[in-house]
N, C-alpha and C positions, 0 to 999 in steps of 0.2 A: 281829555282825549281829543285828538284831532284826526283828520283824514289821511295821515301819511301812509297808512296801511292800505289805501285804496289803489291796489296795483293788480291788474289782470295779467294773464300771460301776455307776452309780447305778441303784437298783432300778427307777426310773421309765423308764430308758432301754431296758430289755428289752421286746421287743414282746409282744403278746398270744400270738402263736404260740410264742414262746420260753418264755413262762410255761407254756403248755399242755404243752410238751415238758420242763418242769422244768429248762430250761437254766441259770437262775441257781443252782440247787442243785447241778447237776453241775459248773458252773464253780467254785463255792465249794469243793466237796469236792476237786476236782483241784488247785486253787491251794493249799489247806491241805496236801494230801499233798505237793506239790512243795516247799513251804516247809519242811516237816519234813525231807524228804530232803536239801534243800539245806543246812539248818543242820547236819545230821548229817555231811554230806560235808565242809563247811568245817572241822569239828572234827577231821578226819583229817589227820595229818601226812604229807607226802611222805617217802620213805625217806631221802633225803639233803638234806632241806630246810635244816637248820641249816648244813650244809657249803656248800650253794649260796649262802645269804645271806652267810656269812663270806667265801667266795671272791669274791663279786661286790659287796662293800660299796662298791667304787669306783664303782658305777653310781648310787649315791644322788645325787639332785638333778639327774641328767641327763635327757635325752629318751629314752624307751624305747618301742619297738614290740614288743609280745608277739605272736609268731606261734604259733597253736595248731596243732601238728602232728598229723596223723592218717593213719598207715599209708602215706604216700607219700614215700619218701626223695628221689625224683627232683625232684618239684616243690619240696621244701624246699631242695634244693641249688641249684636255679635262683634261688629267693628269696634265699638267702644270698649267692651269687656276684654277682647283679645288684645287691643292696643295697650291696655293697662298692664298686660303681661309681657308683650313682646316689643313694643315700640320704645326704644332706649333713650332717644334724645330729641324728641319732638312732641308737641302738644296737638291733640286733635281739636279742631274747631269745626262745628257743624253749621253750615249755611243751608237753609231749608228752601227748596224750590218746589215744594209740594203745591198742588192745586187746591186740595180740600181743606177747609177750616178744621175739621175734626182731626185730620192727620197732623196738621201743624200743632194742634194742641197736644196730641199724644207724643209727638217728637220733642216738643218743648219740655214736657213733663219727664220724658225719658232722660234727656240731657241734664235736667235738674237733679234727678236721682243720682246720676253718676258724676255730677259736678263737672260737666263738660260745657264749654262756652257754646251758646246757641243763638243764632240770629235768623229770623224769618225774612227772606228776601222780599222785595216788592213784588206784587202780583205781575206775572208775565203771561199775557193772554195768548201768545203764539201757540199753535198746535204742532209746530214742527219741532221734533225732539232735539235735533242738533242745534237748531237756532236757540231754543230755550236754554239748553245746557251751556252753549257758548256765551249767551248773554249773562247767565248766572255767574260764570267764571270771570268775565270781564268786569261786571259790576263789583264783584268781590275784590278784584285786584285794585281797582281805582278808588273804591269807597272804604275798604277795610285794610288791605295789605299795605297800600301806600301811606296809611296813617300809622300802622303798627311798625312798619319797616323791619320785618324779621330778618334774621341772618340768612336763613334758608326758608323758603316757602314752597309748598307743593299742593297739588290737587289730586284727590283720589276719589274714585266712585264709591258710593255707599255700600257696594257689595264686594269691596276689596278688603279682605280680612287677613291680618297677619297671623301666621302660624309658626313662625320662627323669629328669633331675635333680629331686629332691624335697626340699623343706625343710618339715619339720613345723611349724616356727615360723612360716613364711610362710603355710602353709595355715590354721593355727589363728588366727593374729593375736591380737586382744584378746578373742576369744570364749571362752566357757566350754567349748564343744565344737564339733566339726566332723566331717562325714562325709557319707555318702549318706543322704538322708531316706527313711525307710521308712514309708509311709502305710498305716495299718490301714483296715479297712472302716468304721470310725466316724471321729469327729473326731480321734482320738488318732493320734500318730505317734511315731517313734523314730529311732534311727540304725541302719543296717545293721551287724551285728556283724562283718562281714568287713572293714570299713574305718571306724574311728571313732577320733577323737582327743579328749583331755580335758586341760584345765588342772587339774592335781592339786589345787592349793590351793583352787580355786573349787568343786570337787566333793567335797572330802574330808569335808565335814560332812553330805553326803547318804548315806543308807543304800542304796547302789547295789545293784541286783539285776539280773543279766543273763539271767534266765530269760525265756522267751517269755510273752506276755500273751494267752492265747486268748480271754479275755473281750472284749478290744478287737481281736482278730484281728491282733496284732502278733507278728512273728517274734522270734528270739533277741535279747535286750536290751530287749524291749518293756516289761518291768516297770519300767524306769526312767522311763516316762511319769509315773507317779504320784509319784515322788520328785524328778524333775529337769525333764523336758521340758515338762510341763504348765504350769510357772511361767514359760515363755519364749514370747514371740510369735514364731512361726516366720517371720513376714514380716520380722523384723529380723535374721534369721540367714542367713549365707552357707552354702550347702551344696555338697558336691561334686557333680559331674555325671558322667554315664556315657553312652556311646553304643556302638553296634555298627558295626564296620568289616569289610568283606570284604577279606581279605588273601590274596594269591596268592604262593605260593612254588614254586620249581622244584627237582626232584631228578632222579635218573637215570630215574625212571619217568614224568616229565612234570611238569605243573603241578597243584598242589593248592590249592584255595580253601577257606578256613575263615572262619567268622564269629568275630570276636574282640571281646570286650568291653574297652573302655578306660575306666578310671575316673580322673577328674581329669586326663585327657590325659597321665598319667604312669605309670599302673599298668595292667597287663594281668591281667584275671581269667580264668583258664582255665575255671573252673566245672565242676561235676559231679565234683569230686575229694573225695569224702567217703563217707558211708554208702552212697549210691547211686552207685557208682563208674562214671562214664562217661568215665574218663580214657584207657583203652586206644585207642579210635578216634581220639583227638586226639594221642596221644603222639608219633607220627612227625612230624606237622606242627610241634609246639612244640619238638621237639628241634632241627629245622633253624632254626626261628624264633629261639630264644634263642641258639643257637650263633653266629648271624650277629652278635649283639651281643658275645658273649664273645670271639670270635676277633678282633674289630676293636678291642677295648679295649686 
């Protein structure tokens, strides 16, 4: 990886007030710092990286969805079990960005039980959620995806659970990429890092960078604007959709109603299962919700 993605907004696009606050200089410094840290991180090998690649060389050329795990064995188990029912033409690969040794051990054992490829990522000491996530995705792209060269690859959050049949080939079609459109506060846009698909051959010549782009107010993956998305007319692209549904479930204590986000009419995004952990209040609801699928399959 090199620094071709190091592109701020054009100087003329910063407002007078932003110049008064030295925003272009602050953004430039932060982006340079992040790129230095990212290059350093990509050069770190995972502890069993070579063994992982050797054991999973059969995945080469297939469709691969990389789930970035983070501290939550239960949501990952739902993702794995439901994917075995509903994911039609792709393999789940778990890359673990958890901080705690105990969690990494639990997630490794979980993947072993369900025979899902698992790799613990190198330790990432950053406390910034978006930076940590973006570095994990970029490391995975350069160290694993570029070795396996899948037909289609994608990234999903560990709390994105399929609840209806999904074909990544049908979703992507003949496009270079597909996912939820993430619009920044400027003209720039990107794909939400929690659900994005790419045709590997079509993007392999791009210097992809999955860090956030604060200059354009884009979340994780936003740095790909300057190397990929800006070259495409978004009016010519099919994007995924998302909506919120109120779901009622019943248990011994009565009826519980929860707002549930559906993505592409096939995925449920639990949300809040990460650095700012808001999973506990939702846990009971989703245990009953997903159990209804698993027990009927």
